C-alpha positions as CSV (number, residue, x, y, z in Angstrom):
1,M,11.2,-8.8,-9.9
2,R,7.9,-7.2,-10.6
3,E,6.5,-8.0,-7.1
4,E,9.7,-6.4,-5.6
5,I,9.1,-3.2,-7.5
6,E,5.4,-3.2,-6.5
7,E,6.3,-3.7,-2.9
8,A,8.9,-0.9,-3.1
9,L,6.4,1.5,-4.5
10,L,3.8,0.6,-1.9
11,S,6.4,1.0,0.9
12,K,7.3,4.5,-0.4
13,L,3.6,5.5,-0.6
14,M,3.0,4.3,2.9
15,N,6.0,6.1,4.3
16,K,6.1,9.2,2.2
17,K,2.6,10.7,1.8
18,N,3.9,13.5,-0.4
19,L,4.8,10.9,-3.1
20,Y,1.2,9.8,-3.3
21,Y,0.1,13.4,-4.0
22,S,3.0,14.0,-6.4
23,F,2.0,11.1,-8.5
24,Y,-1.7,11.1,-7.8
25,N,-2.7,11.4,-11.5
26,T,-0.7,8.3,-12.6
27,L,-1.3,6.0,-9.6
28,T,-4.0,3.4,-10.2
29,V,-4.8,-0.1,-8.9
30,D,-4.0,-1.4,-12.4
31,L,-0.3,-0.8,-11.8
32,F,-0.3,-3.8,-9.5
33,S,-0.4,-7.4,-10.8
34,N,-0.6,-9.1,-7.3
35,D,-4.2,-9.1,-5.9
36,I,-2.9,-8.5,-2.4
37,Y,-0.8,-5.6,-3.5
38,K,-3.9,-4.2,-5.3
39,E,-5.8,-4.3,-2.0
40,V,-2.9,-2.6,-0.2
41,F,-2.9,0.2,-2.7
42,I,-6.7,0.6,-2.4
43,S,-6.3,0.9,1.4
44,I,-3.6,3.5,1.0
45,D,-5.6,5.4,-1.6
46,L,-8.7,5.4,0.6
47,L,-6.8,6.7,3.6
48,Y,-5.1,9.5,1.7
49,Q,-8.3,10.5,-0.1
50,Q,-9.9,11.0,3.3
51,G,-7.0,13.2,4.3
52,K,-5.7,10.7,6.8
53,T,-2.1,9.5,7.3
54,F,-1.1,6.0,6.9
55,D,-1.1,3.7,9.9
56,L,-1.4,-0.1,10.0
57,I,-4.6,-0.3,12.0
58,S,-6.5,2.1,9.7
59,A,-5.2,0.4,6.6
60,V,-6.4,-3.0,7.8
61,E,-9.8,-1.5,8.7
62,S,-10.1,0.3,5.3
63,C,-9.5,-3.0,3.4
64,T,-12.5,-3.6,1.2
65,R,-12.2,-7.4,1.5
66,T,-13.9,-9.7,4.0
67,K,-12.4,-10.5,7.4
68,K,-11.9,-14.1,6.3
69,W,-9.9,-12.9,3.3
70,K,-7.8,-10.6,5.5
71,K,-7.1,-13.5,7.8
72,D,-6.4,-16.1,5.1
73,V,-3.9,-13.9,3.3
74,K,-2.5,-12.4,6.6
75,F,-3.2,-8.9,5.3
76,D,-2.0,-7.3,8.5
77,Y,1.3,-9.1,8.4
78,I,1.8,-8.2,4.7
79,L,1.0,-4.5,5.4
80,A,3.5,-4.5,8.3
81,K,6.2,-6.2,6.2
82,I,5.8,-3.7,3.4
83,F,5.6,-0.7,5.7
84,A,8.8,-1.8,7.5
85,S,10.8,-2.5,4.4
86,E,10.9,1.2,3.3
87,S,13.0,0.0,0.3
88,Y,15.6,2.7,0.5
89,H,17.6,1.1,-2.3
90,L,15.0,2.4,-4.7
91,D,14.9,6.2,-4.0
92,F,12.0,7.7,-5.9
93,Q,12.5,11.3,-4.6
């Protein structure tokens, strides 16, 4: 259940940039227990701190891990899956 909640939060942050800024002071990487989700959050955080919008290519490129790690965990696939889920059943507005 925790991973589902983490995924829902990441999906909302990817798709609704205003939520990132609304909760900026409370969002930290420590909210996530899954190492892959931690890296997803770091990528989102880096993009938004640079004033960019979220897109899959930029998120993969901003990942701080090695290319081998990204390939081994299928980071691009995980990002796309989370991005597409949009988790409307958990409406954080």
